[in-house]
C-alpha positions in Angstrom: 12.9 52.6 26.8 12.8 52.7 23.3 11.6 50.4 20.1 12.2 50.0 16.2 9.6 47.7 14.3 10.7 45.8 11.3 9.2 45.5 8.2 6.7 48.4 8.4 6.4 48.5 4.6 5.1 44.4 4.8 2.8 45.0 7.8 1.4 47.9 6.2 1.0 46.4 2.8 -1.3 43.0 4.6 -3.0 45.0 7.2 -3.1 48.8 6.5 -2.4 51.8 7.7 -4.9 52.3 10.5 -3.9 49.0 11.8 -0.2 49.8 11.5 -0.7 53.4 13.6 -2.8 50.9 16.5 0.3 48.8 16.8 2.4 51.8 16.6 0.2 53.9 19.5 0.0 50.5 21.2 4.0 49.6 21.3 4.6 53.5 22.7 2.3 53.6 25.4 3.4 50.2 26.2 7.1 50.8 26.0 6.3 54.3 28.0 4.4 52.9 30.7 6.5 49.8 31.4 10.0 50.3 33.1 10.8 46.5 33.1 9.9 44.9 30.0 9.3 40.7 30.1 10.1 39.2 26.9 8.2 35.4 27.1 10.6 31.9 25.1 8.1 30.3 24.1 8.8 26.4 22.9 9.7 26.3 19.4 10.2 30.2 19.0 13.6 31.0 17.6 13.1 34.5 19.5 11.4 35.7 23.1 7.9 37.0 22.1 6.3 40.2 23.7 2.8 40.7 24.5 1.4 44.3 23.8 -2.0 45.1 24.8 -4.1 46.7 22.2 -5.0 50.3 23.0 -8.0 50.7 20.7 -11.5 48.4 20.1 -10.5 48.1 16.7 -9.3 45.8 15.1 -11.0 43.6 18.0 -8.3 41.4 19.2 -7.2 42.0 22.8 -3.1 41.4 22.4 -0.6 42.6 19.6 2.4 39.6 19.9 5.6 40.9 18.7 9.1 38.9 18.6 12.0 40.7 20.3 14.9 40.2 17.7 17.6 41.9 20.1 18.3 44.6 22.6 20.9 47.2 22.3 21.1 49.4 25.1 17.7 50.6 25.9 16.5 49.9 22.0 14.4 46.8 21.4 14.1 45.5 17.5 10.9 43.6 17.1 9.1 42.1 14.4 5.4 41.4 14.6 4.4 38.3 15.0 0.5 37.9 15.4 -2.6 39.4 17.6 -4.0 37.4 20.3 -7.3 37.1 22.3 -5.8 35.3 25.3 
């Protein structure tokens, strides 16, 4: 499975290059290690979301949350939603 992350320039501008690199590494590992990607549709959200485990200790939160905008073949189009400590 593959992914494409939207608005990378905006993420980099707001959070910095290290944050974006950590997000990419976490997404890469998540998509490499899971054969089935389970997105959850939350009440009030337009798109289903996906929790991806943060692979580093920096930043200090546990999960990244991303919206799954669309799926074409095996490519997931993602948009950054936020970070949670759940």
